[in-house]
DRENTORKOL-3810 file (N, C-alpha, C; in nm, 4 decimals):
REM DRENTORKOL-3810
@n.u->-1.5299; n.v->-2.0016; n.w->12.5425; ca.u->-1.5098; ca.v->-1.8978; ca.w->12.4454; c.u->-1.3837; c.v->-1.8224; c.w->12.4805
@n.u->-1.3073; n.v->-1.7914; n.w->12.3827; ca.u->-1.1898; ca.v->-1.7076; ca.w->12.4001; c.u->-1.1978; c.v->-1.5960; c.w->12.2979
@n.u->-1.1764; n.v->-1.4739; n.w->12.3431; ca.u->-1.1808; ca.v->-1.3588; ca.w->12.2541; c.u->-1.0462; c.v->-1.2900; c.w->12.2525
@n.u->-1.0201; n.v->-1.2183; n.w->12.1455; ca.u->-0.9007; ca.v->-1.1355; ca.w->12.1405; c.u->-0.7981; c.v->-1.1825; c.w->12.0403
@n.u->-0.6841; n.v->-1.1164; n.w->12.0434; ca.u->-0.5756; ca.v->-1.1459; ca.w->11.9496; c.u->-0.4827; c.v->-1.2513; c.w->12.0068
@n.u->-0.4206; n.v->-1.3277; n.w->11.9188; ca.u->-0.3226; ca.v->-1.4289; ca.w->11.9588; c.u->-0.1839; c.v->-1.3695; c.w->11.9591
@n.u->-0.1016; n.v->-1.4177; n.w->12.0496; ca.u->0.0389; ca.v->-1.3794; ca.w->12.0455; c.u->0.1073; c.v->-1.4668; c.w->11.9410
@n.u->0.2290; n.v->-1.4335; n.w->11.9064; ca.u->0.3015; ca.v->-1.5094; ca.w->11.8042; c.u->0.3315; c.v->-1.6521; c.w->11.8487
@n.u->0.3370; n.v->-1.6760; n.w->11.9807; ca.u->0.3717; ca.v->-1.8089; ca.w->12.0308; c.u->0.2567; c.v->-1.9089; c.w->12.0254
@n.u->0.1342; n.v->-1.8606; n.w->12.0106; ca.u->0.0184; ca.v->-1.9478; ca.w->12.0176; c.u->-0.0640; c.v->-1.9398; c.w->11.8898
@n.u->-0.1388; n.v->-2.0426; n.w->11.8658; ca.u->-0.2330; ca.v->-2.0459; ca.w->11.7539; c.u->-0.3635; c.v->-2.1036; c.w->11.8070
@n.u->-0.4737; n.v->-2.0700; n.w->11.7430; ca.u->-0.6034; ca.v->-2.1178; ca.w->11.7903; c.u->-0.6110; c.v->-2.2707; c.w->11.7882
@n.u->-0.5440; n.v->-2.3353; n.w->11.6957; ca.u->-0.5465; ca.v->-2.4813; ca.w->11.6888; c.u->-0.4863; c.v->-2.5408; c.w->11.8161
@n.u->-0.3741; n.v->-2.4862; n.w->11.8627; ca.u->-0.3122; ca.v->-2.5335; ca.w->11.9860; c.u->-0.4058; c.v->-2.5113; c.w->12.1038
@n.u->-0.4632; n.v->-2.3945; n.w->12.1140; ca.u->-0.5521; ca.v->-2.3612; ca.w->12.2240; c.u->-0.6713; c.v->-2.4562; c.w->12.2269
@n.u->-0.7320; n.v->-2.4778; n.w->12.1116; ca.u->-0.8478; ca.v->-2.5661; ca.w->12.1037; c.u->-0.8104; c.v->-2.7100; c.w->12.1378
@n.u->-0.6924; n.v->-2.7543; n.w->12.0973; ca.u->-0.6517; ca.v->-2.8915; ca.w->12.1269; c.u->-0.6279; c.v->-2.9114; c.w->12.2761
@n.u->-0.5811; n.v->-2.8090; n.w->12.3459; ca.u->-0.5590; ca.v->-2.8197; ca.w->12.4896; c.u->-0.6896; c.v->-2.8374; c.w->12.5654
@n.u->-0.7986; n.v->-2.7938; n.w->12.5089; ca.u->-0.9297; ca.v->-2.8071; ca.w->12.5718; c.u->-1.0030; c.v->-2.9322; c.w->12.5310
@n.u->-0.9333; n.v->-3.0306; n.w->12.4769; ca.u->-0.9946; ca.v->-3.1576; ca.w->12.4351; c.u->-1.1170; c.v->-3.1375; c.w->12.3462
@n.u->-1.1085; n.v->-3.0446; n.w->12.2526; ca.u->-1.2135; ca.v->-3.0162; ca.w->12.1540; c.u->-1.3406; c.v->-2.9584; c.w->12.2170
@n.u->-1.3313; n.v->-2.9107; n.w->12.3410; ca.u->-1.4467; ca.v->-2.8471; ca.w->12.4051; c.u->-1.4308; c.v->-2.6954; c.w->12.4076
@n.u->-1.3286; n.v->-2.6457; n.w->12.3429; ca.u->-1.2970; ca.v->-2.5050; ca.w->12.3450; c.u->-1.2912; c.v->-2.4537; c.w->12.2026
@n.u->-1.3510; n.v->-2.3393; n.w->12.1795; ca.u->-1.3495; ca.v->-2.2803; ca.w->12.0460; c.u->-1.3058; c.v->-2.1355; c.w->12.0541
@n.u->-1.2092; n.v->-2.0998; n.w->11.9738; ca.u->-1.1652; ca.v->-1.9612; ca.w->11.9647; c.u->-1.2647; c.v->-1.8878; c.w->11.8755
@n.u->-1.3192; n.v->-1.7770; n.w->11.9233; ca.u->-1.4238; ca.v->-1.7048; ca.w->11.8509; c.u->-1.3774; c.v->-1.5759; c.w->11.7871
@n.u->-1.2488; n.v->-1.5439; n.w->11.7997; ca.u->-1.1963; ca.v->-1.4271; ca.w->11.7313; c.u->-1.2189; c.v->-1.2973; c.w->11.8054
@n.u->-1.1880; n.v->-1.1906; n.w->11.7373; ca.u->-1.2004; ca.v->-1.0568; ca.w->11.7932; c.u->-1.3404; c.v->-1.0040; c.w->11.7628
@n.u->-1.4067; n.v->-0.9541; n.w->11.8653; ca.u->-1.5405; ca.v->-0.8977; ca.w->11.8472; c.u->-1.5370; c.v->-0.7478; c.w->11.8704
@n.u->-1.6204; n.v->-0.6772; n.w->11.7994; ca.u->-1.6413; ca.v->-0.5356; ca.w->11.8281; c.u->-1.7126; c.v->-0.5260; c.w->11.9624
@n.u->-1.6916; n.v->-0.4167; n.w->12.0333; ca.u->-1.7577; ca.v->-0.3982; ca.w->12.1623; c.u->-1.9088; c.v->-0.4164; c.w->12.1524
@n.u->-1.9673; n.v->-0.3691; n.w->12.0444; ca.u->-2.1125; ca.v->-0.3791; ca.w->12.0268; c.u->-2.1599; c.v->-0.5234; c.w->12.0129
@n.u->-2.0745; n.v->-0.6133; n.w->11.9672; ca.u->-2.1118; ca.v->-0.7536; ca.w->11.9472; c.u->-2.1060; c.v->-0.8371; c.w->12.0739
@n.u->-2.0256; n.v->-0.7961; n.w->12.1691; ca.u->-1.9969; ca.v->-0.8802; ca.w->12.2857; c.u->-2.1239; c.v->-0.9203; c.w->12.3602
@n.u->-2.2064; n.v->-0.8242; n.w->12.3976; ca.u->-2.3268; ca.v->-0.8541; ca.w->12.4742; c.u->-2.4189; c.v->-0.9546; c.w->12.4073
@n.u->-2.4347; n.v->-0.9415; n.w->12.2786; ca.u->-2.5214; ca.v->-1.0335; ca.w->12.2047; c.u->-2.4588; c.v->-1.1718; c.w->12.1913
@n.u->-2.3318; n.v->-1.1774; n.w->12.1601; ca.u->-2.2646; ca.v->-1.3053; ca.w->12.1354; c.u->-2.2429; c.v->-1.3874; c.w->12.2616
@n.u->-2.2283; n.v->-1.3225; n.w->12.3770; ca.u->-2.2037; ca.v->-1.3984; ca.w->12.5001; c.u->-2.3173; c.v->-1.4950; c.w->12.5323
@n.u->-2.4386; n.v->-1.4644; n.w->12.4879; ca.u->-2.5508; ca.v->-1.5562; ca.w->12.5120; c.u->-2.5282; c.v->-1.6916; c.w->12.4468
@n.u->-2.4395; n.v->-1.6986; n.w->12.3481; ca.u->-2.4144; ca.v->-1.8230; ca.w->12.2745; c.u->-2.3111; c.v->-1.9126; c.w->12.3422
@n.u->-2.2491; n.v->-1.8682; n.w->12.4497; ca.u->-2.1359; ca.v->-1.9403; ca.w->12.5073; c.u->-2.1639; c.v->-1.9945; c.w->12.6461
@n.u->-2.0802; n.v->-2.0878; n.w->12.6873; ca.u->-2.0933; ca.v->-2.1531; ca.w->12.8172; c.u->-2.0015; c.v->-2.0941; c.w->12.9236
@n.u->-1.8935; n.v->-2.0315; n.w->12.8818; ca.u->-1.7966; ca.v->-1.9732; ca.w->12.9753; c.u->-1.7119; c.v->-1.8726; c.w->12.8987
@n.u->-1.6452; n.v->-1.7866; n.w->12.9734; ca.u->-1.5507; ca.v->-1.6924; ca.w->12.9139; c.u->-1.4107; c.v->-1.7338; c.w->12.9553
@n.u->-1.3230; n.v->-1.7469; n.w->12.8583; ca.u->-1.1817; ca.v->-1.7757; ca.w->12.8831; c.u->-1.1035; c.v->-1.6542; c.w->12.8352
@n.u->-1.0326; n.v->-1.5918; n.w->12.9259; ca.u->-0.9595; ca.v->-1.4699; ca.w->12.8941; c.u->-0.8155; c.v->-1.4827; c.w->12.9446
@n.u->-0.7284; n.v->-1.5426; n.w->12.8651; ca.u->-0.5888; ca.v->-1.5614; ca.w->12.9075; c.u->-0.5039; c.v->-1.4376; c.w->12.8790
@n.u->-0.5354; n.v->-1.3287; n.w->12.9434; ca.u->-0.4705; ca.v->-1.2024; ca.w->12.9131; c.u->-0.3403; c.v->-1.1837; c.w->12.9901
@n.u->-0.2522; n.v->-1.1121; n.w->12.9289; ca.u->-0.1312; ca.v->-1.0619; ca.w->12.9950; c.u->-0.0963; c.v->-0.9260; c.w->12.9339
@n.u->-0.2006; n.v->-0.8561; n.w->12.8903; ca.u->-0.1845; ca.v->-0.7248; ca.w->12.8300; c.u->-0.1366; c.v->-0.6268; c.w->12.9371
@n.u->-0.0273; n.v->-0.5542; n.w->12.9130; ca.u->0.0304; ca.v->-0.4651; ca.w->13.0149; c.u->-0.0653; c.v->-0.3585; c.w->13.0675
@n.u->-0.1578; n.v->-0.3114; n.w->12.9855; ca.u->-0.2488; ca.v->-0.2059; ca.w->13.0284; c.u->-0.3806; c.v->-0.2561; c.w->13.0836
@n.u->-0.3900; n.v->-0.3863; n.w->13.1099; ca.u->-0.5167; ca.v->-0.4453; ca.w->13.1557; c.u->-0.5579; c.v->-0.3854; c.w->13.2898
@n.u->-0.6840; n.v->-0.3502; n.w->13.2997; ca.u->-0.7398; ca.v->-0.3009; ca.w->13.4250; c.u->-0.8480; c.v->-0.3968; c.w->13.4698
@n.u->-0.9728; n.v->-0.3511; n.w->13.4633; ca.u->-1.0887; ca.v->-0.4347; ca.w->13.4900; c.u->-1.1549; c.v->-0.4613; c.w->13.3552
@n.u->-1.1261; n.v->-0.5747; n.w->13.2934; ca.u->-1.1822; ca.v->-0.6004; ca.w->13.1603; c.u->-1.3345; c.v->-0.6029; c.w->13.1614
@n.u->-1.3933; n.v->-0.5173; n.w->13.0819; ca.u->-1.5394; ca.v->-0.5094; ca.w->13.0750; c.u->-1.6016; c.v->-0.6408; c.w->13.0315
@n.u->-1.5308; n.v->-0.7187; n.w->12.9502; ca.u->-1.5871; ca.v->-0.8453; ca.w->12.9030; c.u->-1.6097; c.v->-0.9418; c.w->13.0198
@n.u->-1.5309; n.v->-0.9313; n.w->13.1249; ca.u->-1.5543; ca.v->-1.0157; ca.w->13.2433; c.u->-1.6862; c.v->-0.9754; c.w->13.3093
@n.u->-1.7080; n.v->-0.8471; n.w->13.3246; ca.u->-1.8332; ca.v->-0.8002; ca.w->13.3842; c.u->-1.9525; c.v->-0.8378; c.w->13.2974
@n.u->-1.9344; n.v->-0.8307; n.w->13.1655; ca.u->-2.0401; ca.v->-0.8735; ca.w->13.0719; c.u->-2.0675; c.v->-1.0233; c.w->13.0894
@n.u->-1.9628; n.v->-1.1021; n.w->13.1038; ca.u->-1.9804; ca.v->-1.2461; ca.w->13.1232; c.u->-2.0604; c.v->-1.2738; c.w->13.2507
@n.u->-2.0279; n.v->-1.2036; n.w->13.3589; ca.u->-2.1035; ca.v->-1.2205; ca.w->13.4822; c.u->-2.2507; c.v->-1.1866; c.w->13.4605
@n.u->-2.2774; n.v->-1.0793; n.w->13.3877; ca.u->-2.4157; ca.v->-1.0390; ca.w->13.3604; c.u->-2.4903; c.v->-1.1438; c.w->13.2798
@n.u->-2.4158; n.v->-1.2255; n.w->13.2052; ca.u->-2.4756; ca.v->-1.3324; ca.w->13.1250; c.u->-2.4754; c.v->-1.4659; c.w->13.1989
@n.u->-2.4332; n.v->-1.4664; n.w->13.3249; ca.u->-2.4305; ca.v->-1.5897; ca.w->13.4035; c.u->-2.3221; c.v->-1.6869; c.w->13.3604
@n.u->-2.2113; n.v->-1.6356; n.w->13.3086; ca.u->-2.1043; ca.v->-1.7229; ca.w->13.2604; c.u->-1.9897; c.v->-1.7312; c.w->13.3612
@n.u->-1.9421; n.v->-1.8518; n.w->13.3883; ca.u->-1.8192; ca.v->-1.8648; ca.w->13.4649; c.u->-1.7038; c.v->-1.8067; c.w->13.3832
@n.u->-1.6012; n.v->-1.7614; n.w->13.4531; ca.u->-1.4861; ca.v->-1.6985; ca.w->13.3892; c.u->-1.3588; c.v->-1.7721; c.w->13.4292
@n.u->-1.2768; n.v->-1.8022; n.w->13.3313; ca.u->-1.1414; ca.v->-1.8517; ca.w->13.3566; c.u->-1.0486; c.v->-1.7472; c.w->13.2970
@n.u->-0.9661; n.v->-1.6891; n.w->13.3817; ca.u->-0.8801; ca.v->-1.5806; ca.w->13.3367; c.u->-0.7481; c.v->-1.5827; c.w->13.4126
@n.u->-0.6639; n.v->-1.4895; n.w->13.3785; ca.u->-0.5309; ca.v->-1.4835; ca.w->13.4366; c.u->-0.5277; c.v->-1.4032; c.w->13.5660
@n.u->-0.4415; n.v->-1.4463; n.w->13.6551; ca.u->-0.4111; ca.v->-1.3702; ca.w->13.7768; c.u->-0.3170; c.v->-1.2585; c.w->13.7319
@n.u->-0.3764; n.v->-1.1487; n.w->13.6849; ca.u->-0.3002; ca.v->-1.0440; ca.w->13.6171; c.u->-0.3541; c.v->-0.9072; c.w->13.6531
@n.u->-0.2654; n.v->-0.8154; n.w->13.6853; ca.u->-0.3002; ca.v->-0.6771; ca.w->13.7143; c.u->-0.4155; c.v->-0.6699; c.w->13.8150
@n.u->-0.5267; n.v->-0.6060; n.w->13.7792; ca.u->-0.6401; ca.v->-0.5863; ca.w->13.8708; c.u->-0.7463; c.v->-0.6948; c.w->13.8618
@n.u->-0.7287; n.v->-0.7914; n.w->13.7752; ca.u->-0.8328; ca.v->-0.8932; ca.w->13.7557; c.u->-0.8698; c.v->-0.9659; c.w->13.8846
@n.u->-0.7740; n.v->-1.0022; n.w->13.9725; ca.u->-0.8145; ca.v->-1.0684; ca.w->14.0973; c.u->-0.9056; c.v->-0.9841; c.w->14.1872
@n.u->-0.9157; n.v->-0.8551; n.w->14.1603; ca.u->-1.0095; ca.v->-0.7709; ca.w->14.2358; c.u->-1.1546; c.v->-0.8012; c.w->14.2002
@n.u->-1.1789; n.v->-0.8542; n.w->14.0805; ca.u->-1.3171; ca.v->-0.8797; ca.w->14.0376; c.u->-1.3463; c.v->-1.0277; c.w->14.0126
@n.u->-1.2435; n.v->-1.1122; n.w->14.0105; ca.u->-1.2627; ca.v->-1.2563; ca.w->13.9905; c.u->-1.2009; c.v->-1.3294; c.w->14.1085
@n.u->-1.2832; n.v->-1.4117; n.w->14.1737; ca.u->-1.2317; ca.v->-1.4957; ca.w->14.2815; c.u->-1.2922; c.v->-1.6347; c.w->14.2657
@n.u->-1.2659; n.v->-1.7232; n.w->14.3615; ca.u->-1.3127; ca.v->-1.8607; ca.w->14.3461; c.u->-1.4634; c.v->-1.8764; c.w->14.3609
@n.u->-1.5337; n.v->-1.7674; n.w->14.3899; ca.u->-1.6792; ca.v->-1.7719; ca.w->14.3939; c.u->-1.7452; c.v->-1.7484; c.w->14.2598
@n.u->-1.6704; n.v->-1.6919; n.w->14.1646; ca.u->-1.7298; ca.v->-1.6584; ca.w->14.0348; c.u->-1.6415; c.v->-1.6981; c.w->13.9165
@n.u->-1.5201; n.v->-1.7424; n.w->13.9444; ca.u->-1.4312; ca.v->-1.7764; ca.w->13.8346; c.u->-1.3084; c.v->-1.8509; c.w->13.8816
@n.u->-1.2211; n.v->-1.8734; n.w->13.7882; ca.u->-1.0966; ca.v->-1.9446; ca.w->13.8139; c.u->-0.9822; c.v->-1.8587; c.w->13.7629
@n.u->-0.8854; n.v->-1.8351; n.w->13.8495; ca.u->-0.7665; ca.v->-1.7587; ca.w->13.8120; c.u->-0.6493; c.v->-1.8545; c.w->13.7912
@n.u->-0.5769; n.v->-1.8336; n.w->13.6818; ca.u->-0.4569; ca.v->-1.9134; ca.w->13.6552; c.u->-0.3397; c.v->-1.8185; c.w->13.6316
@n.u->-0.2223; n.v->-1.8726; n.w->13.6410; ca.u->-0.1028; ca.v->-1.7919; ca.w->13.6209; c.u->-0.0875; c.v->-1.7564; c.w->13.4727
@n.u->-0.0408; n.v->-1.6345; n.w->13.4439; ca.u->-0.0207; ca.v->-1.5940; ca.w->13.3040; c.u->0.0752; c.v->-1.6882; c.w->13.2324
@n.u->0.0447; n.v->-1.7139; n.w->13.1067; ca.u->0.1274; ca.v->-1.7943; ca.w->13.0170; c.u->0.1396; c.v->-1.9399; c.w->13.0578
@n.u->0.0488; n.v->-1.9891; n.w->13.1402; ca.u->0.0510; ca.v->-2.1295; ca.w->13.1802; c.u->-0.0603; c.v->-2.2041; c.w->13.1067
@n.u->-0.0318; n.v->-2.2420; n.w->12.9832; ca.u->-0.1325; ca.v->-2.3063; ca.w->12.8981; c.u->-0.1812; c.v->-2.4374; c.w->12.9573
@n.u->-0.0936; n.v->-2.5137; n.w->13.0201; ca.u->-0.1375; ca.v->-2.6419; ca.w->13.0762; c.u->-0.2323; c.v->-2.6207; c.w->13.1941
@n.u->-0.2105; n.v->-2.5148; n.w->13.2735; ca.u->-0.3022; ca.v->-2.4864; ca.w->13.3831; c.u->-0.4379; c.v->-2.4407; c.w->13.3286
@n.u->-0.4360; n.v->-2.3605; n.w->13.2221; ca.u->-0.5626; ca.v->-2.3214; ca.w->13.1586; c.u->-0.6380; c.v->-2.4452; c.w->13.1110
@n.u->-0.5674; n.v->-2.5352; n.w->13.0432; ca.u->-0.6308; ca.v->-2.6573; ca.w->12.9924; c.u->-0.6875; c.v->-2.7398; c.w->13.1073
@n.u->-0.6113; n.v->-2.7528; n.w->13.2137; ca.u->-0.6564; ca.v->-2.8291; ca.w->13.3293; c.u->-0.7830; c.v->-2.7683; c.w->13.3900
@n.u->-0.7858; n.v->-2.6368; n.w->13.4037; ca.u->-0.9024; ca.v->-2.5713; ca.w->13.4619; c.u->-1.0238; c.v->-2.5783; c.w->13.3696
@n.u->-1.0006; n.v->-2.5692; n.w->13.2388; ca.u->-1.1117; ca.v->-2.5845; ca.w->13.1434; c.u->-1.1722; c.v->-2.7235; c.w->13.1546
@n.u->-1.0862; n.v->-2.8227; n.w->13.1598; ca.u->-1.1350; ca.v->-2.9596; ca.w->13.1716; c.u->-1.2043; c.v->-2.9818; c.w->13.3056
@n.u->-1.1513; n.v->-2.9226; n.w->13.4122; ca.u->-1.2145; ca.v->-2.9327; ca.w->13.5438; c.u->-1.3543; c.v->-2.8720; c.w->13.5394
@n.u->-1.3671; n.v->-2.7537; n.w->13.4815; ca.u->-1.4973; ca.v->-2.6879; ca.w->13.4720; c.u->-1.5947; c.v->-2.7717; c.w->13.3905
@n.u->-1.5466; n.v->-2.8304; n.w->13.2827; ca.u->-1.6321; ca.v->-2.9118; ca.w->13.1966; c.u->-1.6793; c.v->-3.0391; c.w->13.2671
@n.u->-1.5934; n.v->-3.0981; n.w->13.3462; ca.u->-1.6247; ca.v->-3.2274; ca.w->13.4096; c.u->-1.6957; c.v->-3.2146; c.w->13.5437
@n.u->-1.7118; n.v->-3.0930; n.w->13.5933; ca.u->-1.7669; ca.v->-3.0750; ca.w->13.7263; c.u->-1.8898; c.v->-2.9830; c.w->13.7202
@n.u->-2.0085; n.v->-3.0409; n.w->13.6998; ca.u->-2.1294; ca.v->-2.9594; ca.w->13.6879; c.u->-2.1597; c.v->-2.8762; c.w->13.8129
@n.u->-2.1227; n.v->-2.9272; n.w->13.9312; ca.u->-2.1464; ca.v->-2.8514; ca.w->14.0545; c.u->-2.0603; c.v->-2.7251; c.w->14.0566
@n.u->-1.9350; n.v->-2.7370; n.w->14.0168; ca.u->-1.8465; ca.v->-2.6209; ca.w->14.0101; c.u->-1.9002; c.v->-2.5207; c.w->13.9087
@n.u->-1.9406; n.v->-2.5699; n.w->13.7925; ca.u->-1.9946; ca.v->-2.4828; ca.w->13.6879; c.u->-2.1149; c.v->-2.4041; c.w->13.7410
@n.u->-2.2074; n.v->-2.4736; n.w->13.8055; ca.u->-2.3290; ca.v->-2.4085; ca.w->13.8580; c.u->-2.2937; c.v->-2.3074; c.w->13.9672
@n.u->-2.1993; n.v->-2.3410; n.w->14.0533; ca.u->-2.1587; ca.v->-2.2494; ca.w->14.1601; c.u->-2.0967; c.v->-2.1213; c.w->14.1027
@n.u->-2.0120; n.v->-2.1372; n.w->14.0017; ca.u->-1.9488; ca.v->-2.0212; ca.w->13.9414; c.u->-2.0499; c.v->-1.9364; c.w->13.8642
@n.u->-2.1481; n.v->-2.0008; n.w->13.8019; ca.u->-2.2547; ca.v->-1.9257; ca.w->13.7350; c.u->-2.3276; c.v->-1.8358; c.w->13.8331
@n.u->-2.3598; n.v->-1.8892; n.w->13.9492; ca.u->-2.4326; ca.v->-1.8130; ca.w->14.0507; c.u->-2.3459; c.v->-1.7040; c.w->14.1125
@n.u->-2.2178; n.v->-1.7301; n.w->14.1269; ca.u->-2.1273; ca.v->-1.6361; ca.w->14.1919; c.u->-2.1068; c.v->-1.5068; c.w->14.1166
@n.u->-2.1162; n.v->-1.5121; n.w->13.9847; ca.u->-2.0961; ca.v->-1.3919; ca.w->13.9048; c.u->-2.2202; c.v->-1.3071; c.w->13.8877
@n.u->-2.3338; n.v->-1.3615; n.w->13.9223; ca.u->-2.4607; ca.v->-1.2901; ca.w->13.9015; c.u->-2.4811; c.v->-1.1798; c.w->14.0014
END
């Protein structure tokens, strides 16, 4: 699952194609919707590079839902995401995001370990 707004350089079709059709862009959700909707997903993908990013609440919500997180090594995010609960990639590296998504999909042991790490 990927939430949020797209930059002008990217489109949801490109993002979904990089994930070999295992990735779906779900759009922008109201804060009230996040907790309910996360139950429908297998992982949280948050490729953020927002200048004001701190500790994104959606990451903490994902952990509460037992979801692995793939996000950017950006601002304070590495303070709450490490290799025990998620995967950090470099900002604006779409191929690394795709590689990590495919790795998570193909490796059930990694998926299970990351699920447990965020709980």
